N, CA, C and O atoms as a GROMACS GRO file, in nm:
protein
  552
    1UNK      N    1  -9.980   9.149  -9.969
    1UNK     CA    2 -10.036   9.137 -10.100
    1UNK      C    3  -9.974   9.015 -10.169
    1UNK      O    4  -9.852   9.002 -10.174
    2UNK      N    5 -10.056   8.928 -10.221
    2UNK     CA    6 -10.006   8.808 -10.287
    2UNK      C    7 -10.004   8.830 -10.437
    2UNK      O    8 -10.091   8.897 -10.493
    3UNK      N    9  -9.906   8.774 -10.498
    3UNK     CA   10  -9.894   8.783 -10.644
    3UNK      C   11  -9.956   8.660 -10.707
    3UNK      O   12  -9.940   8.548 -10.658
    4UNK      N   13 -10.028   8.679 -10.816
    4UNK     CA   14 -10.084   8.562 -10.884
    4UNK      C   15  -9.972   8.473 -10.938
    4UNK      O   16  -9.864   8.520 -10.973
    5UNK      N   17 -10.002   8.344 -10.945
    5UNK     CA   18  -9.903   8.250 -10.998
    5UNK      C   19  -9.879   8.278 -11.145
    5UNK      O   20  -9.972   8.302 -11.222
    6UNK      N   21  -9.755   8.276 -11.181
    6UNK     CA   22  -9.721   8.295 -11.321
    6UNK      C   23  -9.714   8.159 -11.388
    6UNK      O   24  -9.652   8.065 -11.338
    7UNK      N   25  -9.780   8.151 -11.501
    7UNK     CA   26  -9.773   8.028 -11.579
    7UNK      C   27  -9.717   8.061 -11.716
    7UNK      O   28  -9.747   8.165 -11.774
    8UNK      N   29  -9.637   7.974 -11.765
    8UNK     CA   30  -9.579   7.994 -11.897
    8UNK      C   31  -9.664   7.921 -11.999
    8UNK      O   32  -9.691   7.801 -11.987
    9UNK      N   33  -9.706   7.995 -12.098
    9UNK     CA   34  -9.782   7.933 -12.206
    9UNK      C   35  -9.685   7.863 -12.300
    9UNK      O   36  -9.575   7.912 -12.323
   10UNK      N   37  -9.724   7.748 -12.354
   10UNK     CA   38  -9.635   7.681 -12.448
   10UNK      C   39  -9.621   7.763 -12.575
   10UNK      O   40  -9.710   7.841 -12.610
   11UNK      N   41  -9.510   7.746 -12.642
   11UNK     CA   42  -9.490   7.815 -12.769
   11UNK      C   43  -9.596   7.769 -12.868
   11UNK      O   44  -9.628   7.650 -12.877
   12UNK      N   45  -9.649   7.865 -12.942
   12UNK     CA   46  -9.757   7.833 -13.035
   12UNK      C   47  -9.715   7.732 -13.140
   12UNK      O   48  -9.796   7.649 -13.182
   13UNK      N   49  -9.590   7.738 -13.183
   13UNK     CA   50  -9.549   7.647 -13.289
   13UNK      C   51  -9.509   7.509 -13.238
   13UNK      O   52  -9.495   7.416 -13.317
   14UNK      N   53  -9.490   7.495 -13.105
   14UNK     CA   54  -9.447   7.366 -13.054
   14UNK      C   55  -9.559   7.291 -12.982
   14UNK      O   56  -9.546   7.171 -12.959
   15UNK      N   57  -9.665   7.358 -12.946
   15UNK     CA   58  -9.773   7.294 -12.872
   15UNK      C   59  -9.875   7.234 -12.967
   15UNK      O   60  -9.927   7.303 -13.055
   16UNK      N   61  -9.903   7.108 -12.948
   16UNK     CA   62 -10.002   7.040 -13.030
   16UNK      C   63 -10.077   6.945 -12.939
   16UNK      O   64 -10.022   6.842 -12.899
   17UNK      N   65 -10.203   6.977 -12.905
   17UNK     CA   66 -10.277   6.885 -12.820
   17UNK      C   67 -10.283   6.747 -12.884
   17UNK      O   68 -10.310   6.736 -13.003
   18UNK      N   69 -10.260   6.641 -12.808
   18UNK     CA   70 -10.253   6.508 -12.868
   18UNK      C   71 -10.382   6.464 -12.935
   18UNK      O   72 -10.378   6.386 -13.030
   19UNK      N   73 -10.497   6.511 -12.888
   19UNK     CA   74 -10.623   6.466 -12.947
   19UNK      C   75 -10.660   6.543 -13.074
   19UNK      O   76 -10.759   6.511 -13.139
   20UNK      N   77 -10.581   6.644 -13.110
   20UNK     CA   78 -10.615   6.719 -13.230
   20UNK      C   79 -10.541   6.667 -13.352
   20UNK      O   80 -10.542   6.732 -13.457
   21UNK      N   81 -10.478   6.553 -13.341
   21UNK     CA   82 -10.404   6.497 -13.454
   21UNK      C   83 -10.498   6.407 -13.536
   21UNK      O   84 -10.567   6.321 -13.482
   22UNK      N   85 -10.498   6.430 -13.665
   22UNK     CA   86 -10.588   6.358 -13.755
   22UNK      C   87 -10.509   6.293 -13.867
   22UNK      O   88 -10.397   6.334 -13.898
   23UNK      N   89 -10.568   6.190 -13.926
   23UNK     CA   90 -10.511   6.127 -14.045
   23UNK      C   91 -10.618   6.130 -14.155
   23UNK      O   92 -10.737   6.121 -14.125
   24UNK      N   93 -10.576   6.141 -14.281
   24UNK     CA   94 -10.674   6.145 -14.390
   24UNK      C   95 -10.758   6.017 -14.396
   24UNK      O   96 -10.711   5.908 -14.362
   25UNK      N   97 -10.883   6.033 -14.440
   25UNK     CA   98 -10.971   5.918 -14.458
   25UNK      C   99 -10.928   5.836 -14.578
   25UNK      O  100 -10.844   5.878 -14.657
   26UNK      N  101 -10.986   5.717 -14.592
   26UNK     CA  102 -10.954   5.627 -14.703
   26UNK      C  103 -11.037   5.667 -14.824
   26UNK      O  104 -11.156   5.636 -14.832
   27UNK      N  105 -10.975   5.734 -14.919
   27UNK     CA  106 -11.045   5.780 -15.040
   27UNK      C  107 -10.996   5.699 -15.159
   27UNK      O  108 -10.876   5.694 -15.187
   28UNK      N  109 -11.090   5.635 -15.228
   28UNK     CA  110 -11.054   5.547 -15.339
   28UNK      C  111 -11.047   5.618 -15.474
   28UNK      O  112 -11.010   5.557 -15.574
   29UNK      N  113 -11.082   5.746 -15.477
   29UNK     CA  114 -11.081   5.817 -15.604
   29UNK      C  115 -11.219   5.828 -15.666
   29UNK      O  116 -11.235   5.892 -15.770
   30UNK      N  117 -11.318   5.766 -15.605
   30UNK     CA  118 -11.456   5.777 -15.655
   30UNK      C  119 -11.551   5.787 -15.536
   30UNK      O  120 -11.514   5.759 -15.422
   31UNK      N  121 -11.672   5.827 -15.565
   31UNK     CA  122 -11.773   5.844 -15.461
   31UNK      C  123 -11.832   5.708 -15.425
   31UNK      O  124 -11.921   5.658 -15.495
   32UNK      N  125 -11.784   5.648 -15.317
   32UNK     CA  126 -11.834   5.518 -15.273
   32UNK      C  127 -11.937   5.534 -15.162
   32UNK      O  128 -11.980   5.435 -15.103
   33UNK      N  129 -11.978   5.657 -15.133
   33UNK     CA  130 -12.070   5.683 -15.023
   33UNK      C  131 -12.214   5.647 -15.058
   33UNK      O  132 -12.293   5.612 -14.970
   34UNK      N  133 -12.248   5.654 -15.186
   34UNK     CA  134 -12.386   5.629 -15.224
   34UNK      C  135 -12.472   5.755 -15.214
   34UNK      O  136 -12.591   5.749 -15.245
   35UNK      N  137 -12.416   5.866 -15.174
   35UNK     CA  138 -12.487   5.994 -15.161
   35UNK      C  139 -12.435   6.089 -15.268
   35UNK      O  140 -12.314   6.096 -15.292
   36UNK      N  141 -12.524   6.162 -15.332
   36UNK     CA  142 -12.486   6.264 -15.430
   36UNK      C  143 -12.539   6.398 -15.380
   36UNK      O  144 -12.659   6.412 -15.357
   37UNK      N  145 -12.452   6.496 -15.362
   37UNK     CA  146 -12.499   6.627 -15.317
   37UNK      C  147 -12.580   6.698 -15.425
   37UNK      O  148 -12.554   6.681 -15.545
   38UNK      N  149 -12.676   6.778 -15.383
   38UNK     CA  150 -12.760   6.854 -15.476
   38UNK      C  151 -12.732   7.003 -15.459
   38UNK      O  152 -12.671   7.044 -15.361
   39UNK      N  153 -12.776   7.082 -15.552
   39UNK     CA  154 -12.762   7.228 -15.557
   39UNK      C  155 -12.621   7.272 -15.519
   39UNK      O  156 -12.525   7.238 -15.588
   40UNK      N  157 -12.607   7.348 -15.409
   40UNK     CA  158 -12.478   7.405 -15.373
   40UNK      C  159 -12.409   7.329 -15.259
   40UNK      O  160 -12.325   7.386 -15.188
   41UNK      N  161 -12.442   7.204 -15.241
   41UNK     CA  162 -12.383   7.124 -15.133
   41UNK      C  163 -12.264   7.043 -15.183
   41UNK      O  164 -12.250   7.016 -15.302
   42UNK      N  165 -12.177   7.006 -15.089
   42UNK     CA  166 -12.061   6.923 -15.120
   42UNK      C  167 -12.054   6.807 -15.021
   42UNK      O  168 -12.099   6.818 -14.907
   43UNK      N  169 -11.998   6.697 -15.066
   43UNK     CA  170 -11.979   6.578 -14.983
   43UNK      C  171 -11.830   6.566 -14.951
   43UNK      O  172 -11.747   6.559 -15.042
   44UNK      N  173 -11.797   6.562 -14.821
   44UNK     CA  174 -11.658   6.560 -14.777
   44UNK      C  175 -11.635   6.437 -14.689
   44UNK      O  176 -11.716   6.404 -14.603
   45UNK      N  177 -11.522   6.370 -14.713
   45UNK     CA  178 -11.476   6.262 -14.626
   45UNK      C  179 -11.382   6.326 -14.524
   45UNK      O  180 -11.268   6.358 -14.558
   46UNK      N  181 -11.428   6.345 -14.399
   46UNK     CA  182 -11.344   6.415 -14.301
   46UNK      C  183 -11.226   6.329 -14.257
   46UNK      O  184 -11.231   6.206 -14.261
   47UNK      N  185 -11.120   6.397 -14.214
   47UNK     CA  186 -11.005   6.328 -14.158
   47UNK      C  187 -11.046   6.260 -14.028
   47UNK      O  188 -11.137   6.306 -13.958
   48UNK      N  189 -10.978   6.152 -13.995
   48UNK     CA  190 -11.011   6.074 -13.875
   48UNK      C  191 -10.909   6.103 -13.765
   48UNK      O  192 -10.790   6.118 -13.793
   49UNK      N  193 -10.956   6.112 -13.640
   49UNK     CA  194 -10.861   6.135 -13.530
   49UNK      C  195 -10.777   6.010 -13.504
   49UNK      O  196 -10.824   5.898 -13.523
   50UNK      N  197 -10.655   6.032 -13.461
   50UNK     CA  198 -10.570   5.919 -13.423
   50UNK      C  199 -10.630   5.849 -13.302
   50UNK      O  200 -10.689   5.914 -13.216
   51UNK      N  201 -10.616   5.719 -13.295
   51UNK     CA  202 -10.670   5.641 -13.183
   51UNK      C  203 -10.567   5.621 -13.073
   51UNK      O  204 -10.600   5.568 -12.967
   52UNK      N  205 -10.443   5.662 -13.098
   52UNK     CA  206 -10.337   5.646 -13.000
   52UNK      C  207 -10.249   5.770 -13.002
   52UNK      O  208 -10.215   5.820 -13.110
   53UNK      N  209 -10.212   5.822 -12.884
   53UNK     CA  210 -10.126   5.940 -12.878
   53UNK      C  211  -9.982   5.901 -12.909
   53UNK      O  212  -9.949   5.783 -12.917
   54UNK      N  213  -9.898   6.002 -12.926
   54UNK     CA  214  -9.757   5.977 -12.955
   54UNK      C  215  -9.689   5.902 -12.841
   54UNK      O  216  -9.592   5.829 -12.864
   55UNK      N  217  -9.738   5.920 -12.718
   55UNK     CA  218  -9.678   5.851 -12.604
   55UNK      C  219  -9.736   5.711 -12.583
   55UNK      O  220  -9.694   5.640 -12.491
   56UNK      N  221  -9.832   5.670 -12.666
   56UNK     CA  222  -9.885   5.535 -12.658
   56UNK      C  223 -10.018   5.520 -12.586
   56UNK      O  224 -10.069   5.409 -12.574
   57UNK      N  225 -10.076   5.630 -12.537
   57UNK     CA  226 -10.205   5.622 -12.470
   57UNK      C  227 -10.316   5.599 -12.572
   57UNK      O  228 -10.319   5.663 -12.676
   58UNK      N  229 -10.405   5.507 -12.540
   58UNK     CA  230 -10.517   5.478 -12.629
   58UNK      C  231 -10.630   5.575 -12.596
   58UNK      O  232 -10.668   5.588 -12.480
   59UNK      N  233 -10.682   5.641 -12.697
   59UNK     CA  234 -10.788   5.739 -12.678
   59UNK      C  235 -10.921   5.665 -12.670
   59UNK      O  236 -10.951   5.584 -12.758
   60UNK      N  237 -11.003   5.692 -12.567
   60UNK     CA  238 -11.132   5.625 -12.554
   60UNK      C  239 -11.223   5.653 -12.674
   60UNK      O  240 -11.213   5.758 -12.737
   61UNK      N  241 -11.309   5.560 -12.703
   61UNK     CA  242 -11.399   5.569 -12.818
   61UNK      C  243 -11.484   5.696 -12.815
   61UNK      O  244 -11.500   5.762 -12.917
   62UNK      N  245 -11.540   5.730 -12.698
   62UNK     CA  246 -11.625   5.849 -12.687
   62UNK      C  247 -11.547   5.976 -12.720
   62UNK      O  248 -11.598   6.064 -12.789
   63UNK      N  249 -11.425   5.986 -12.673
   63UNK     CA  250 -11.342   6.104 -12.702
   63UNK      C  251 -11.306   6.108 -12.850
   63UNK      O  252 -11.307   6.215 -12.910
   64UNK      N  253 -11.275   5.995 -12.908
   64UNK     CA  254 -11.242   5.990 -13.051
   64UNK      C  255 -11.362   6.030 -13.135
   64UNK      O  256 -11.346   6.097 -13.237
   65UNK      N  257 -11.483   5.989 -13.095
   65UNK     CA  258 -11.604   6.027 -13.168
   65UNK      C  259 -11.626   6.177 -13.163
   65UNK      O  260 -11.664   6.238 -13.263
   66UNK      N  261 -11.604   6.238 -13.046
   66UNK     CA  262 -11.619   6.383 -13.033
   66UNK      C  263 -11.519   6.455 -13.123
   66UNK      O  264 -11.554   6.555 -13.187
   67UNK      N  265 -11.397   6.406 -13.128
   67UNK     CA  266 -11.296   6.469 -13.212
   67UNK      C  267 -11.321   6.444 -13.360
   67UNK      O  268 -11.284   6.527 -13.444
   68UNK      N  269 -11.384   6.333 -13.393
   68UNK     CA  270 -11.419   6.308 -13.534
   68UNK      C  271 -11.523   6.409 -13.580
   68UNK      O  272 -11.516   6.456 -13.694
   69UNK      N  273 -11.619   6.443 -13.494
   69UNK     CA  274 -11.721   6.542 -13.529
   69UNK      C  275 -11.660   6.681 -13.543
   69UNK      O  276 -11.714   6.765 -13.615
   70UNK      N  277 -11.548   6.706 -13.476
   70UNK     CA  278 -11.484   6.837 -13.478
   70UNK      C  279 -11.378   6.851 -13.587
   70UNK      O  280 -11.306   6.950 -13.590
   71UNK      N  281 -11.368   6.754 -13.675
   71UNK     CA  282 -11.268   6.762 -13.782
   71UNK      C  283 -11.290   6.888 -13.864
   71UNK      O  284 -11.403   6.930 -13.886
   72UNK      N  285 -11.181   6.947 -13.909
   72UNK     CA  286 -11.187   7.070 -13.989
   72UNK      C  287 -11.126   7.052 -14.128
   72UNK      O  288 -11.119   7.148 -14.204
   73UNK      N  289 -11.083   6.932 -14.160
   73UNK     CA  290 -11.024   6.909 -14.292
   73UNK      C  291 -11.066   6.772 -14.342
   73UNK      O  292 -11.108   6.685 -14.265
   74UNK      N  293 -11.054   6.754 -14.472
   74UNK     CA  294 -11.093   6.626 -14.531
   74UNK      C  295 -11.069   6.627 -14.681
   74UNK      O  296 -10.995   6.710 -14.734
   75UNK      N  297 -11.135   6.534 -14.748
   75UNK     CA  298 -11.121   6.518 -14.893
   75UNK      C  299 -11.257   6.542 -14.958
   75UNK      O  300 -11.357   6.483 -14.918
   76UNK      N  301 -11.258   6.629 -15.058
   76UNK     CA  302 -11.381   6.655 -15.132
   76UNK      C  303 -11.414   6.532 -15.216
   76UNK      O  304 -11.334   6.492 -15.301
   77UNK      N  305 -11.529   6.473 -15.194
   77UNK     CA  306 -11.568   6.351 -15.266
   77UNK      C  307 -11.658   6.384 -15.384
   77UNK      O  308 -11.643   6.326 -15.491
   78UNK      N  309 -11.752   6.477 -15.365
   78UNK     CA  310 -11.845   6.515 -15.472
   78UNK      C  311 -11.897   6.655 -15.444
   78UNK      O  312 -11.902   6.699 -15.330
   79UNK      N  313 -11.937   6.725 -15.550
   79UNK     CA  314 -11.994   6.859 -15.538
   79UNK      C  315 -12.120   6.867 -15.622
   79UNK      O  316 -12.128   6.811 -15.731
   80UNK      N  317 -12.220   6.938 -15.570
   80UNK     CA  318 -12.344   6.959 -15.643
   80UNK      C  319 -12.322   7.049 -15.763
   80UNK      O  320 -12.218   7.113 -15.773
   81UNK      N  321 -12.418   7.055 -15.854
   81UNK     CA  322 -12.400   7.132 -15.977
   81UNK      C  323 -12.384   7.282 -15.955
   81UNK      O  324 -12.321   7.349 -16.038
   82UNK      N  325 -12.438   7.337 -15.847
   82UNK     CA  326 -12.426   7.481 -15.821
   82UNK      C  327 -12.320   7.515 -15.718
   82UNK      O  328 -12.308   7.631 -15.679
   83UNK      N  329 -12.242   7.418 -15.674
   83UNK     CA  330 -12.139   7.444 -15.573
   83UNK      C  331 -12.024   7.524 -15.633
   83UNK      O  332 -11.982   7.499 -15.746
   84UNK      N  333 -11.975   7.618 -15.556
   84UNK     CA  334 -11.857   7.699 -15.590
   84UNK      C  335 -11.876   7.787 -15.713
   84UNK      O  336 -11.777   7.825 -15.776
   85UNK      N  337 -11.999   7.821 -15.749
   85UNK     CA  338 -12.017   7.912 -15.862
   85UNK      C  339 -12.083   8.044 -15.822
   85UNK      O  340 -12.091   8.135 -15.903
   86UNK      N  341 -12.132   8.055 -15.697
   86UNK     CA  342 -12.196   8.177 -15.649
   86UNK      C  343 -12.116   8.234 -15.533
   86UNK      O  344 -12.046   8.161 -15.464
   87UNK      N  345 -12.127   8.368 -15.512
   87UNK     CA  346 -12.065   8.426 -15.393
   87UNK      C  347 -12.144   8.382 -15.269
   87UNK      O  348 -12.247   8.316 -15.283
   88UNK      N  349 -12.097   8.418 -15.149
   88UNK     CA  350 -12.155   8.363 -15.027
   88UNK      C  351 -12.300   8.406 -15.004
   88UNK      O  352 -12.375   8.332 -14.940
   89UNK      N  353 -12.343   8.522 -15.054
   89UNK     CA  354 -12.483   8.559 -15.036
   89UNK      C  355 -12.569   8.527 -15.159
   89UNK      O  356 -12.685   8.567 -15.166
   90UNK      N  357 -12.512   8.456 -15.254
   90UNK     CA  358 -12.581   8.402 -15.371
   90UNK      C  359 -12.642   8.510 -15.460
   90UNK      O  360 -12.748   8.489 -15.518
   91UNK      N  361 -12.576   8.627 -15.469
   91UNK     CA  362 -12.629   8.735 -15.552
   91UNK      C  363 -12.558   8.747 -15.686
   91UNK      O  364 -12.614   8.803 -15.780
   92UNK      N  365 -12.435   8.695 -15.698
   92UNK     CA  366 -12.366   8.701 -15.827
   92UNK      C  367 -12.275   8.580 -15.844
   92UNK      O  368 -12.225   8.523 -15.748
   93UNK      N  369 -12.255   8.544 -15.970
   93UNK     CA  370 -12.169   8.431 -16.004
   93UNK      C  371 -12.023   8.469 -15.984
   93UNK      O  372 -11.984   8.583 -16.006
   94UNK      N  373 -11.943   8.372 -15.942
   94UNK     CA  374 -11.799   8.394 -15.928
   94UNK      C  375 -11.734   8.387 -16.066
   94UNK      O  376 -11.763   8.297 -16.144
   95UNK      N  377 -11.649   8.480 -16.093
   95UNK     CA  378 -11.579   8.486 -16.222
   95UNK      C  379 -11.431   8.462 -16.198
   95UNK      O  380 -11.374   8.514 -16.103
   96UNK      N  381 -11.369   8.384 -16.284
   96UNK     CA  382 -11.225   8.366 -16.279
   96UNK      C  383 -11.175   8.272 -16.171
   96UNK      O  384 -11.054   8.266 -16.147
   97UNK      N  385 -11.262   8.200 -16.106
   97UNK     CA  386 -11.217   8.104 -16.004
   97UNK      C  387 -11.240   7.964 -16.056
   97UNK      O  388 -11.338   7.937 -16.126
   98UNK      N  389 -11.150   7.876 -16.023
   98UNK     CA  390 -11.161   7.738 -16.067
   98UNK      C  391 -11.238   7.658 -15.962
   98UNK      O  392 -11.208   7.667 -15.842
   99UNK      N  393 -11.333   7.582 -16.006
   99UNK     CA  394 -11.414   7.499 -15.916
   99UNK      C  395 -11.329   7.383 -15.862
   99UNK      O  396 -11.267   7.312 -15.941
  100UNK      N  397 -11.325   7.363 -15.729
  100UNK     CA  398 -11.248   7.249 -15.675
  100UNK      C  399 -11.301   7.116 -15.729
  100UNK      O  400 -11.422   7.099 -15.746
  101UNK      N  401 -11.212   7.025 -15.755
  101UNK     CA  402 -11.248   6.895 -15.811
  101UNK      C  403 -11.248   6.787 -15.702
  101UNK      O  404 -11.176   6.799 -15.604
  102UNK      N  405 -11.329   6.684 -15.719
  102UNK     CA  406 -11.325   6.573 -15.623
  102UNK      C  407 -11.183   6.518 -15.610
  102UNK      O  408 -11.111   6.504 -15.709
  103UNK      N  409 -11.146   6.488 -15.487
  103UNK     CA  410 -11.013   6.437 -15.458
  103UNK      C  411 -10.921   6.540 -15.397
  103UNK      O  412 -10.815   6.504 -15.345
  104UNK      N  413 -10.959   6.668 -15.400
  104UNK     CA  414 -10.871   6.770 -15.342
  104UNK      C  415 -10.896   6.779 -15.191
  104UNK      O  416 -11.004   6.746 -15.142
  105UNK      N  417 -10.794   6.824 -15.119
  105UNK     CA  418 -10.806   6.843 -14.973
  105UNK      C  419 -10.881   6.972 -14.949
  105UNK      O  420 -10.860   7.071 -15.020
  106UNK      N  421 -10.968   6.974 -14.849
  106UNK     CA  422 -11.044   7.094 -14.814
  106UNK      C  423 -11.036   7.121 -14.665
  106UNK      O  424 -11.018   7.029 -14.585
  107UNK      N  425 -11.048   7.248 -14.631
  107UNK     CA  426 -11.061   7.291 -14.492
  107UNK      C  427 -11.199   7.352 -14.480
  107UNK      O  428 -11.238   7.434 -14.563
  108UNK      N  429 -11.273   7.314 -14.377
  108UNK     CA  430 -11.411   7.361 -14.362
  108UNK      C  431 -11.438   7.401 -14.218
  108UNK      O  432 -11.357   7.373 -14.128
  109UNK      N  433 -11.552   7.466 -14.196
  109UNK     CA  434 -11.590   7.510 -14.062
  109UNK      C  435 -11.610   7.390 -13.970
  109UNK      O  436 -11.668   7.289 -14.008
  110UNK      N  437 -11.559   7.403 -13.848
  110UNK     CA  438 -11.576   7.297 -13.748
  110UNK      C  439 -11.725   7.281 -13.716
  110UNK      O  440 -11.797   7.380 -13.706
  111UNK      N  441 -11.770   7.159 -13.699
  111UNK     CA  442 -11.908   7.121 -13.666
  111UNK      C  443 -12.009   7.162 -13.774
  111UNK      O  444 -12.129   7.165 -13.746
  112UNK      N  445 -11.964   7.194 -13.894
  112UNK     CA  446 -12.060   7.234 -13.997
  112UNK      C  447 -12.114   7.112 -14.070
  112UNK      O  448 -12.051   7.006 -14.075
  113UNK      N  449 -12.232   7.129 -14.126
  113UNK     CA  450 -12.292   7.025 -14.207
  113UNK      C  451 -12.359   6.914 -14.128
  113UNK      O  452 -12.381   6.924 -14.007
  114UNK      N  453 -12.391   6.810 -14.200
  114UNK     CA  454 -12.462   6.694 -14.146
  114UNK      C  455 -12.374   6.572 -14.164
  114UNK      O  456 -12.312   6.555 -14.268
  115UNK      N  457 -12.369   6.488 -14.062
  115UNK     CA  458 -12.294   6.363 -14.070
  115UNK      C  459 -12.379   6.257 -14.137
  115UNK      O  460 -12.496   6.239 -14.102
  116UNK      N  461 -12.320   6.186 -14.232
  116UNK     CA  462 -12.390   6.078 -14.302
  116UNK      C  463 -12.306   5.952 -14.297
  116UNK      O  464 -12.183   5.959 -14.294
  117UNK      N  465 -12.372   5.839 -14.296
  117UNK     CA  466 -12.301   5.712 -14.307
  117UNK      C  467 -12.311   5.666 -14.452
  117UNK      O  468 -12.420   5.656 -14.508
  118UNK      N  469 -12.196   5.638 -14.511
  118UNK     CA  470 -12.193   5.597 -14.651
  118UNK      C  471 -12.215   5.448 -14.668
  118UNK      O  472 -12.209   5.371 -14.572
  119UNK      N  473 -12.240   5.407 -14.792
  119UNK     CA  474 -12.258   5.266 -14.824
  119UNK      C  475 -12.131   5.185 -14.794
  119UNK      O  476 -12.138   5.065 -14.771
  120UNK      N  477 -12.015   5.254 -14.794
  120UNK     CA  478 -11.888   5.188 -14.768
  120UNK      C  479 -11.854   5.181 -14.619
  120UNK      O  480 -11.746   5.134 -14.584
  121UNK      N  481 -11.945   5.227 -14.532
  121UNK     CA  482 -11.923   5.220 -14.388
  121UNK      C  483 -11.848   5.338 -14.328
  121UNK      O  484 -11.831   5.344 -14.207
  122UNK      N  485 -11.804   5.433 -14.412
  122UNK     CA  486 -11.733   5.550 -14.361
  122UNK      C  487 -11.832   5.663 -14.330
  122UNK      O  488 -11.944   5.665 -14.382
  123UNK      N  489 -11.789   5.755 -14.247
  123UNK     CA  490 -11.871   5.870 -14.211
  123UNK      C  491 -11.832   5.988 -14.299
  123UNK      O  492 -11.714   6.018 -14.315
  124UNK      N  493 -11.931   6.055 -14.355
  124UNK     CA  494 -11.911   6.170 -14.443
  124UNK      C  495 -11.982   6.292 -14.384
  124UNK      O  496 -12.069   6.279 -14.299
  125UNK      N  497 -11.942   6.409 -14.430
  125UNK     CA  498 -12.013   6.533 -14.397
  125UNK      C  499 -12.069   6.590 -14.526
  125UNK      O  500 -12.000   6.595 -14.628
  126UNK      N  501 -12.195   6.633 -14.522
  126UNK     CA  502 -12.250   6.708 -14.635
  126UNK      C  503 -12.262   6.853 -14.588
  126UNK      O  504 -12.324   6.882 -14.486
  127UNK      N  505 -12.201   6.943 -14.665
  127UNK     CA  506 -12.190   7.083 -14.627
  127UNK      C  507 -12.238   7.173 -14.739
  127UNK      O  508 -12.244   7.132 -14.855
  128UNK      N  509 -12.272   7.296 -14.704
  128UNK     CA  510 -12.297   7.399 -14.805
  128UNK      C  511 -12.161   7.446 -14.852
  128UNK      O  512 -12.067   7.454 -14.772
  129UNK      N  513 -12.147   7.477 -14.980
  129UNK     CA  514 -12.016   7.509 -15.037
  129UNK      C  515 -11.943   7.623 -14.968
  129UNK      O  516 -11.820   7.623 -14.964
  130UNK      N  517 -12.015   7.721 -14.913
  130UNK     CA  518 -11.944   7.831 -14.849
  130UNK      C  519 -11.892   7.795 -14.710
  130UNK      O  520 -11.829   7.880 -14.646
  131UNK      N  521 -11.914   7.672 -14.662
  131UNK     CA  522 -11.848   7.622 -14.541
  131UNK      C  523 -11.705   7.580 -14.570
  131UNK      O  524 -11.624   7.569 -14.478
  132UNK      N  525 -11.674   7.556 -14.697
  132UNK     CA  526 -11.538   7.520 -14.737
  132UNK      C  527 -11.458   7.649 -14.748
  132UNK      O  528 -11.496   7.740 -14.822
  133UNK      N  529 -11.348   7.657 -14.674
  133UNK     CA  530 -11.270   7.781 -14.667
  133UNK      C  531 -11.142   7.778 -14.749
  133UNK      O  532 -11.092   7.884 -14.788
  134UNK      N  533 -11.088   7.661 -14.776
  134UNK     CA  534 -10.964   7.650 -14.854
  134UNK      C  535 -10.956   7.513 -14.919
  134UNK      O  536 -11.011   7.415 -14.869
  135UNK      N  537 -10.885   7.507 -15.031
  135UNK     CA  538 -10.866   7.379 -15.099
  135UNK      C  539 -10.719   7.365 -15.138
  135UNK      O  540 -10.646   7.463 -15.150
  136UNK      N  541 -10.679   7.239 -15.156
  136UNK     CA  542 -10.544   7.208 -15.203
  136UNK      C  543 -10.550   7.076 -15.279
  136UNK      O  544 -10.606   6.979 -15.229
  137UNK      N  545 -10.493   7.072 -15.400
  137UNK     CA  546 -10.495   6.945 -15.476
  137UNK      C  547 -10.417   6.837 -15.402
  137UNK      O  548 -10.321   6.867 -15.330
  138UNK      N  549 -10.458   6.712 -15.419
  138UNK     CA  550 -10.387   6.599 -15.357
  138UNK      C  551 -10.251   6.578 -15.421
  138UNK      O  552 -10.178   6.487 -15.381
   0.00000   0.00000   0.00000
């Protein structure tokens, strides 16, 4: 009887895949995208993946593009007039919660929303407000 090979999993707090490292996008403090979200949508400048690993390997363009689409955090650039005021099924208004302001950091669902190219040449995501899961002021 043969025993299966034992493999040691890396510690959760010490393992960080090199391609999952991101840096914040260039946010000037105003909406330079040329796009304004409507109703309950928000415009987010997603974080950009690093182009070089810690060991100095250059990440190929195709891999970097895939990781850019998979970003889960970014900067809130603009919010539509109905964003963050309704619960997720849109049946009642939220009471006692503060609406996130442009410039705050947000965490959102991976692969959510639509990718847009802004007037400033950067790539943005337009999402429904309930795709945003957490916020933090800059």
